[in-house]
C-alpha positions in Angstrom: 38.2 -9.6 -42.3 41.0 -9.2 -39.4 39.2 -6.9 -37.3 35.9 -9.1 -37.7 38.2 -12.2 -37.5 39.2 -10.5 -33.7 36.7 -9.7 -32.4 34.1 -11.2 -32.9 33.5 -14.3 -30.8 32.8 -16.9 -33.5 36.3 -16.5 -35.2 38.8 -14.6 -32.4 38.9 -18.0 -29.8 41.0 -19.5 -33.6 43.2 -16.9 -33.6 42.3 -16.6 -37.6 45.3 -14.4 -39.4 44.2 -12.8 -42.9 47.5 -13.2 -45.0 46.1 -12.1 -48.7 42.9 -11.4 -49.7 42.6 -11.0 -53.9 39.6 -9.9 -55.9 38.3 -9.3 -59.3 35.5 -6.7 -60.1 32.7 -8.6 -61.2 29.0 -6.5 -61.8 28.1 -3.7 -60.0 29.5 -3.4 -57.4 30.1 -7.5 -57.0 33.2 -8.9 -55.8 35.2 -12.3 -56.0 37.9 -13.4 -55.5 39.6 -15.8 -52.5 41.7 -15.2 -49.6 44.0 -17.1 -47.6 43.5 -17.9 -44.4 46.0 -18.9 -41.6 45.7 -20.8 -38.7 46.7 -21.0 -35.0 49.1 -23.9 -36.7 50.3 -21.8 -39.3 48.7 -23.7 -41.8 47.1 -21.6 -44.4 43.7 -22.3 -46.6 42.3 -20.5 -49.5 38.2 -19.6 -48.5 36.5 -18.1 -51.1 34.5 -14.4 -50.4 31.9 -12.1 -52.0 32.8 -8.2 -51.6 29.8 -5.7 -52.0 30.9 -1.9 -52.4 29.1 0.6 -52.4 32.5 3.6 -52.4 32.7 4.2 -48.5 31.6 0.9 -46.6 32.3 -2.9 -47.7 31.4 -6.4 -46.4 32.4 -9.3 -46.9 30.9 -12.8 -47.0 31.7 -16.6 -48.0 29.6 -19.6 -48.5 28.5 -21.8 -45.7 31.7 -24.1 -43.8 33.6 -22.3 -44.6 35.8 -21.7 -42.1 34.9 -25.9 -41.3 38.8 -26.2 -40.6 38.8 -24.8 -37.6 37.4 -26.8 -35.5 39.8 -29.5 -36.5 43.1 -27.3 -36.0 41.6 -26.4 -32.5 44.0 -26.3 -30.0 41.9 -28.9 -28.5 39.7 -30.7 -31.0 36.5 -32.5 -29.5 37.0 -36.1 -28.9 35.1 -39.4 -28.9 34.5 -40.4 -26.2 33.5 -44.2 -26.8 33.5 -45.8 -29.9 30.2 -45.9 -32.6 30.1 -49.2 -33.1 32.0 -52.2 -31.1 35.6 -52.9 -31.8 35.7 -56.3 -31.7 32.1 -58.7 -33.3 31.8 -62.1 -31.7 30.8 -64.9 -34.0 27.4 -65.2 -34.9 27.9 -69.3 -34.2 
């Protein structure tokens, strides 16, 4: 996981650190568990992970949205340039 975070352009800008991964065997070569991922701001996030291993290789995957926290914790989060609705409302009369 850490290698992918360090080298994959989708993850590298966020400087994620894998602190811990615990997995439990489910069936056959399928494992499920929890990874503790530390963001660049030093906040730990629990991310559910599924691991498939064949004895020599393994792959891991997470559910869509598992890393949504990166958007909120990036160094320069996106800001709204205008209010979505008027901040003051004139009375109807």
